[in-house]
C-alpha positions in Angstrom: -37.1 77.7 13.7 -38.7 76.1 11.1 -41.2 77.5 8.7 -42.7 75.9 5.6 -44.7 77.9 2.9 -47.0 76.4 0.6 -48.7 78.5 -2.6 -51.7 77.8 -4.6 -52.3 79.8 -7.2 -56.0 80.2 -8.6 -56.7 81.4 -12.2 -59.7 81.4 -14.6 -58.8 78.8 -16.8 -57.5 75.2 -16.6 -53.9 75.9 -17.3 -53.9 78.2 -14.1 -52.2 81.1 -16.4 -51.4 84.2 -14.3 -53.4 87.4 -15.3 -50.2 89.3 -17.2 -49.6 85.8 -19.0 -53.2 85.6 -20.1 -53.1 89.4 -21.4 -49.9 89.1 -23.2 -49.8 85.4 -24.6 -46.1 84.9 -23.1 -45.2 82.5 -20.6 -44.3 83.5 -17.2 -40.9 83.0 -18.0 -40.8 85.7 -20.5 -41.1 88.2 -17.6 -39.7 86.4 -14.6 -36.9 83.9 -13.5 -39.2 82.9 -10.8 -41.7 84.7 -8.8 -41.3 87.7 -8.0 -38.1 88.1 -9.5 -38.2 90.2 -13.0 -36.3 89.5 -16.0 -35.7 92.5 -18.6 -38.8 92.4 -20.4 -40.6 91.9 -17.1 -39.1 95.5 -16.1 -40.2 97.1 -19.2 -43.6 95.6 -19.2 -44.2 97.0 -15.6 -42.6 100.4 -16.7 -44.9 100.5 -19.7 -47.9 100.5 -17.4 -48.9 96.6 -17.4 -50.6 97.3 -20.7 -48.7 95.4 -23.3 -51.1 92.9 -24.6 -52.0 90.7 -27.5 -55.3 92.5 -27.9 -55.9 95.9 -29.5 -59.0 96.4 -27.4 -58.6 99.5 -24.9 -59.5 97.3 -22.2 -59.3 93.6 -21.3 -62.1 91.1 -21.1 -62.5 89.0 -19.0 -60.9 91.5 -16.3 -57.4 90.4 -15.5 -58.1 88.7 -12.1 -56.1 86.1 -10.4 -55.8 85.0 -6.9 -53.3 83.0 -4.6 -53.7 80.9 -1.1 -50.8 81.0 1.0 -50.5 78.3 4.0 -47.7 77.9 6.5 -46.4 75.6 9.0 -44.0 77.1 11.5 -42.2 75.4 14.3 -40.6 77.5 17.1 -37.8 76.1 19.5 -39.9 77.5 22.3 -43.6 77.5 23.3 -45.7 80.1 21.8 -46.0 83.0 24.6 -49.8 83.1 25.7 -51.2 86.2 23.8 -48.4 86.0 21.2 -50.7 84.9 18.7 -54.2 85.9 17.8 -56.3 82.8 18.1 -58.5 82.7 14.6 -59.9 80.1 13.0 -57.3 79.6 10.4 -54.7 78.5 13.2 -56.9 77.6 16.5 -57.7 73.6 15.4 -54.5 72.5 14.1 -51.8 74.4 16.1 -50.4 73.0 19.2 -47.7 74.3 21.6 -44.7 75.6 19.6 -46.1 74.2 16.1 -48.6 76.6 14.2 -50.6 75.7 11.3 -52.3 78.4 9.6 -54.8 77.4 6.7 -54.6 80.0 5.5 -51.9 82.7 6.5 -53.2 84.5 3.4 -55.4 84.5 0.8 -54.9 87.1 -2.2 -57.1 88.5 -5.2 -55.2 90.8 -7.8 -56.4 92.7 -10.3 -53.4 92.6 -12.6 -53.1 94.4 -16.0 -54.4 96.8 -18.4 -57.3 98.8 -16.6 -58.0 101.0 -19.8 -56.0 102.4 -22.6 -52.8 103.4 -21.1 -53.4 102.6 -17.7 -53.0 99.3 -16.0 -52.2 98.5 -12.4 -51.2 95.9 -10.2 -53.8 95.9 -7.3 -53.6 93.2 -4.4 -56.5 92.7 -1.9 -55.2 90.4 0.9 -57.0 88.2 3.7 -54.7 87.7 6.8 -55.9 84.6 8.6 -53.8 85.7 11.7 -56.1 88.4 12.5 -59.0 87.6 10.4 -59.0 90.9 8.4 -58.9 92.1 4.9 -56.8 95.2 3.5 -55.6 96.7 0.3 -52.1 95.1 0.0 -49.5 96.3 -2.4 -50.8 98.6 -5.3 -49.3 100.4 -8.0 -51.6 101.9 -10.9 -49.7 103.5 -13.9 -50.5 105.5 -16.6 -47.3 105.3 -19.0 -46.1 106.4 -22.5 -43.2 105.7 -24.8 -41.4 108.4 -27.0 -38.4 108.4 -29.4 -36.2 112.0 -28.7 -33.1 112.5 -30.8 -33.3 108.6 -31.6 -33.4 107.7 -27.8 -36.3 105.5 -26.5 -37.9 107.3 -23.7 -40.5 105.6 -21.2 -42.2 108.1 -18.8 -45.3 107.9 -16.6 -47.2 108.5 -13.4 -47.6 105.9 -10.6 -50.1 105.9 -7.7 -49.0 103.3 -5.1 -49.3 102.7 -1.5 -45.9 101.2 -0.3 -42.6 102.8 -1.1 -40.8 100.9 -3.6 -43.8 98.8 -4.6 -43.3 100.4 -8.1 -39.5 99.5 -8.2 -38.6 97.1 -11.0 -35.7 95.7 -9.2 -35.7 93.1 -6.8 -32.7 94.9 -4.7 -35.3 97.1 -3.2 -37.6 96.1 0.0 -41.3 95.7 -1.5 -39.9 92.9 -3.8 -36.8 91.8 -2.3 -35.8 88.5 -0.7 -37.3 86.9 1.5 -40.2 86.9 -0.8 -42.5 85.2 1.5 -42.2 84.6 5.0 -44.1 83.3 8.1 -46.4 86.0 10.1 -45.7 83.8 13.3 -41.9 83.5 13.0 -40.1 86.3 15.5 -38.3 89.1 13.1 -35.7 91.6 14.0 -37.1 94.4 16.2 -35.3 97.0 14.5 -35.7 98.2 10.7 -35.5 101.2 8.8 -39.2 102.6 7.6 -38.4 102.1 4.1 -38.1 98.7 4.7 -41.7 98.1 5.0 -42.7 99.9 7.8 -44.7 102.5 5.8 -46.3 99.8 3.6 -50.1 100.8 3.4 -49.5 103.6 5.6 -48.8 105.9 3.2 -50.1 106.7 -0.7 -48.2 108.5 -3.2 -48.2 109.9 -6.6 -44.8 109.8 -8.3 -43.3 110.8 -12.0 -40.7 108.5 -13.6 -38.7 108.5 -16.6 -36.5 105.7 -18.2 -34.0 107.2 -20.9 -32.8 104.7 -23.5 -33.4 101.8 -21.4 -30.0 103.1 -19.5 -31.0 105.8 -16.8 -33.9 105.5 -14.7 -35.0 108.4 -12.3 -38.2 108.9 -10.2 -39.8 111.2 -7.6 -42.7 110.2 -5.6 -44.6 112.2 -2.8 -46.3 110.3 0.3 -48.8 111.3 2.8 -50.4 109.3 5.3 -53.5 107.2 4.3 -55.2 108.0 7.8 -57.1 110.6 6.0 -57.6 113.0 3.0 -57.3 111.8 -0.5 -54.6 109.1 -0.2 -57.1 107.2 2.4 -58.2 104.7 -0.3 -54.8 103.5 -0.5 -54.8 102.4 3.0 -58.2 100.7 3.0 -58.4 98.1 5.9 -54.9 99.1 7.3 -54.7 100.6 11.1 -52.4 103.2 10.6 -49.9 103.5 13.2 -47.2 105.5 11.2 -48.8 108.9 10.8 -46.5 111.1 8.5 -46.8 114.7 8.8 -47.3 116.5 5.4 -45.3 114.9 2.6 -42.6 112.3 2.8 -40.4 112.4 -0.4 -38.9 109.4 -2.1 -36.4 109.4 -4.8 -35.2 106.8 -7.1 -32.2 106.5 -9.6 -30.7 103.6 -11.2 -28.3 102.8 -14.3 -28.7 99.5 -16.0 -27.3 97.5 -19.0 -27.5 94.4 -20.7 -25.0 92.6 -22.8 -25.7 89.2 -24.4 -27.0 86.9 -21.5 -25.6 89.5 -18.8 -27.5 92.3 -17.2 -26.4 94.8 -14.2 -28.0 97.7 -12.4 -26.7 99.7 -9.8 -28.7 102.5 -8.0 -29.7 104.7 -5.1 -32.7 105.2 -3.4 -34.5 106.8 -0.3 -36.9 108.6 1.7 -37.2 111.3 4.3 -40.4 111.3 6.6 -41.6 113.1 9.7 -43.6 110.9 11.6 -45.9 111.8 14.9 -44.9 109.2 17.8 -47.4 107.1 19.5 -49.8 107.4 16.3 -50.7 111.1 17.3 -51.9 113.2 14.8 -50.5 116.8 15.9 -47.3 117.8 17.8 -43.6 117.3 17.5 -42.5 114.6 15.2 -39.5 112.4 14.6 -37.6 112.8 11.6 -36.2 109.4 9.7 -34.1 110.1 6.9 -33.1 106.6 4.5 -30.3 106.6 2.0 -29.8 103.5 0.0 -27.5 102.0 -2.4 -28.4 98.7 -4.5 -27.1 96.6 -7.2 -28.4 93.5 -9.2 -26.8 91.2 -11.4 -28.4 88.4 -13.7 -27.0 85.7 -15.9 -29.9 84.6 -18.1 -28.9 81.7 -20.1 -32.0 80.0 -21.5 -34.3 78.6 -18.7 -31.0 78.6 -16.4 -30.6 81.9 -14.3 -28.4 83.3 -12.0 -29.2 86.3 -9.8 -27.5 88.5 -7.4 -29.4 91.2 -5.4 -28.0 93.6 -2.7 -28.9 96.6 -0.8 -27.3 98.7 2.0 -29.7 101.2 3.6 -28.2 104.1 6.4 -31.1 105.6 8.4 -30.6 108.8 10.6 -33.3 108.9 13.3 -33.7 112.1 15.1 -36.1 111.2 17.5 -36.8 114.2 19.3 -40.4 113.7 19.9 -40.2 110.1 21.1 -37.2 111.1 23.5 -39.2 113.8 25.4 -42.0 111.3 25.8 -39.8 108.8 27.3 -40.2 106.3 24.3 -36.5 106.5 23.1 -33.1 106.6 25.1 -31.2 108.6 22.4 -32.3 112.0 20.5 -30.4 110.6 17.7 -29.7 107.2 16.6 -28.5 105.7 13.3 -29.4 102.2 11.9 -27.7 100.4 9.1 -28.9 97.5 7.1 -27.3 95.0 4.5 -28.8 92.3 2.5 -27.5 90.1 0.0 -29.4 87.4 -2.1 -27.7 84.7 -4.1 -29.6 82.4 -6.3 -29.3 80.0 -9.2 -32.2 78.0 -10.9 -31.5 75.3 -13.3 -34.1 74.7 -15.9 -36.7 76.9 -14.4 -40.0 75.4 -15.3 -42.0 78.5 -16.4 -40.9 78.4 -20.0 -42.6 75.3 -20.4 
């Protein structure tokens, strides 16, 4: 299998400057090593609500909008099975046999920056070429404040988001972890923990978080299905096939430290969710409990960076409901996932 992805970024000025950079006046390299990996300042920018600005106004004008178009070419070793790929205008003309060219694979529109005062957000709308549909994608809206208590700096806030770990500021957790982009056509593993993308846009949640003295981070978020109720706007355009009963609690604890050119973080995160099988809305449920450990190391030497991110997820699956329906072979299963990513960028261009 061979997959090639091309990204075209659109912005409102000739320099193609992303919204966050336009708002702050800093280069992209101030927040990122490369997209979407964050540097320490980028993490603080996100935790403080996306509102750091070179302007004293309570809002940004023009609005912080940006866009991205993603195209892909995927070559599979075998011919694409009939019905495997939905025939749409984006892939119908130039695809043949086991070669699939998608123009576009995705088109994204972002509202990225301050909304008003201490409220800011990262709101992504996505057009999917393979399904010819538009939906609200990764979304994280925040209200944040900073304070000093006993000489210690404290950042605290509220996050409203629609994908567990999208609010996280480390690239060792699933939403912003490697691979950062992938083909929608290429086959993927059939098994995966629910925290590893299965609940994206299927749930909406509100959470509280605090970062004490730039060292200890703690967060608790309660998620509910976006199929109906107050969370439904966060799943706009998404077909809900993971219906969660009541509330799914998510937790996150991390320690971080920076000295000189070195940065390291270690942490744990997880979620517990009771899910109706076959997208039902009532009756018995399956229970999924994910507990994860993660770590990240960065060596930040000017424009040359070394990064290492890793995570291990243990999932316990109590599948009583699916077992009774004949959809599962065992009442209890366990799934372990381990990921590690090592990257080195020499003279990354974003600082220029």
